[in-house]
C-alpha positions in Angstrom: -40.6 -104.2 -100.1 -42.7 -102.6 -102.8 -45.9 -104.6 -102.3 -46.2 -103.6 -98.7 -44.6 -100.1 -98.7 -47.9 -98.3 -99.4 -49.6 -100.2 -96.6 -46.9 -99.4 -94.1 -47.0 -95.7 -95.0 -50.8 -95.6 -94.7 -50.7 -97.4 -91.3 -48.2 -94.8 -90.0 -50.6 -92.0 -91.0 -53.6 -93.7 -89.4 -51.5 -94.2 -86.2 -50.6 -90.6 -86.2 -54.2 -89.5 -86.6 -55.2 -91.7 -83.7 -52.4 -90.4 -81.5 -53.4 -86.8 -82.3 -57.1 -87.6 -81.6 -56.2 -89.2 -78.3 -54.2 -86.2 -77.2 -57.0 -83.8 -78.2 -59.4 -85.9 -76.2 -57.1 -85.9 -73.2 -55.9 -82.3 -73.3 -58.7 -80.3 -75.0 -58.7 -77.6 -76.0 -55.2 -77.9 -77.4 -53.3 -76.1 -80.2 -50.9 -77.3 -82.8 -47.7 -76.3 -81.1 -48.6 -78.1 -77.8 -49.7 -81.2 -79.7 -46.4 -81.1 -81.7 -44.4 -80.9 -78.4 -46.4 -83.7 -76.7 -46.3 -86.1 -79.7 -42.7 -85.1 -80.8 -44.0 -84.5 -84.3 -43.4 -81.7 -86.8 -46.2 -79.1 -86.7 -47.0 -79.7 -90.4 -47.8 -83.3 -89.7 -50.0 -82.4 -86.7 -51.7 -79.7 -88.8 -52.5 -82.3 -91.5 -53.8 -84.8 -88.9 -56.0 -82.1 -87.4 -57.4 -81.2 -90.8 -58.2 -84.9 -91.5 -59.9 -85.3 -88.1 -61.8 -82.1 -88.6 -63.0 -83.3 -92.0 -64.2 -86.5 -90.4 -66.0 -84.4 -87.8 -64.0 -86.0 -85.0 -62.7 -82.7 -83.8 -63.6 -79.1 -84.1 -61.6 -75.9 -84.0 -62.1 -73.4 -81.2 -60.3 -70.1 -80.4 -58.5 -72.0 -77.6 -57.5 -75.0 -79.8 -58.9 -78.3 -81.1 -61.7 -80.0 -79.2 -63.2 -83.5 -79.7 -66.7 -83.6 -80.9 -69.4 -85.8 -79.3 -69.2 -87.9 -82.4 -65.6 -88.8 -81.9 -66.1 -91.4 -79.3 -68.8 -93.1 -81.4 -66.8 -93.0 -84.6 -63.6 -94.4 -83.0 -65.5 -97.6 -82.5 -66.0 -97.7 -86.3 -62.3 -97.2 -86.8 -61.6 -100.0 -84.4 -64.0 -102.3 -86.3 -62.3 -101.5 -89.6 -58.9 -102.1 -88.2 -60.0 -105.5 -86.8 -61.2 -106.4 -90.4 -57.7 -105.4 -91.6 -56.1 -107.6 -89.0 -58.3 -110.5 -90.1 -57.3 -109.9 -93.7 -53.6 -109.7 -92.7 -53.9 -113.1 -90.9 -55.4 -114.6 -94.1 -52.5 -113.3 -96.1 -50.1 -114.7 -93.5 -51.8 -118.1 -93.9 -51.3 -118.0 -97.6 -47.7 -117.0 -97.2 -47.2 -120.0 -94.9 -48.6 -122.2 -97.6 -46.1 -120.8 -100.1 -43.3 -121.3 -97.7 -44.3 -124.9 -97.0 -44.6 -125.9 -100.7 
């Protein structure tokens, strides 16, 4: 459905970024090829996620591969809070849809 397709697409990207960050934290230092194998994702998608995570200063490159920064564990709490707000908004939308269906 067109009104939700962008949201679905963005959520998939956010999920991928979080999966990549989680694997970096668990297996650091780790390179693109190994991450691609672990996550069963194409290397170009892993590379993009790593670039985004690096721009957010959640990971940093090293000669051995990506490493999580000290900031990553603090900032992940912010991501969780934002996602909780999105869940709350989604629940409000569902309530409105329920009203439409009942009328």
